FIMI-103192 format. One line per field, with one value per residue (C-alpha): residue number from 1; z, x, y; chain. Coordinates in Angstrom, 1 decimal. Last residue first. Layout:
BEGIN
num	[NUM ...]
Z	[Z ...]
X	[X ...]
Y	[Y ...]
cadena	[A ...]
END
This chain:
BEGIN
num	[62 61 60 59 58 57 56 55 54 53 52 51 50 49 48 47 46 45 44 43 42 41 40 39 38 37 36 35 34 33 32 31 30 29 28 27 26 25 24 23 22 21 20 19 18 17 16 15 14 13 12 11 10 9 8 7 6 5 4 3 2 1]
Z	[167.2 167.0 163.8 163.5 160.5 156.7 154.6 151.4 150.7 147.1 144.2 142.5 145.4 148.2 151.8 155.1 158.2 160.8 163.3 164.3 163.5 162.5 164.5 163.0 164.6 163.4 164.1 160.3 158.4 156.9 152.7 153.0 155.0 151.9 151.1 149.5 149.6 150.2 149.5 151.9 151.8 155.6 154.0 154.8 155.2 153.2 154.1 152.7 153.8 154.1 157.6 158.4 157.6 158.0 157.5 157.9 159.0 159.8 157.6 157.4 154.3 154.7]
X	[129.8 130.6 132.1 133.6 132.7 133.9 131.3 133.8 136.5 137.5 137.0 134.6 132.4 132.9 130.8 132.4 132.6 135.5 137.7 140.9 144.1 145.5 143.8 140.9 138.8 135.0 133.3 132.5 132.1 135.5 135.5 136.8 139.8 141.1 140.6 142.2 140.9 142.7 141.0 141.3 137.3 137.2 138.5 141.9 141.6 144.0 144.7 145.3 145.6 149.6 149.1 146.3 148.3 146.1 147.3 145.6 142.3 140.3 137.5 133.8 131.5 128.0]
Y	[67.2 70.8 71.3 74.5 76.6 77.0 78.4 77.7 74.9 74.8 72.3 74.6 74.8 72.7 73.4 73.2 71.5 71.8 69.7 71.9 70.3 73.4 76.6 78.5 81.7 81.6 84.8 85.3 81.9 81.4 81.9 85.1 83.8 82.0 78.3 75.1 71.9 68.6 65.2 62.3 62.0 63.2 66.0 67.8 71.6 73.9 77.4 80.8 84.7 84.9 86.3 84.1 81.0 77.9 74.3 71.1 72.1 69.1 67.4 67.4 67.8 68.7]
cadena	[A A A A A A A A A A A A A A A A A A A A A A A A A A A A A A A A A A A A A A A A A A A A A A A A A A A A A A A A A A A A A A]
END
């Protein structure tokens, strides 16, 4: 499962970006965040990639 850091998150505007460990930037919307996951910029997360966007975003507890 890919991992990276939240590079931008704006809950008011309803979007964010994850910078993956591969150096790519993936966009996401709050509906793609696993229920119960609160996000902050610079937070380490794991995610899936579908059609070039991050989905299933959750905390990375490693």
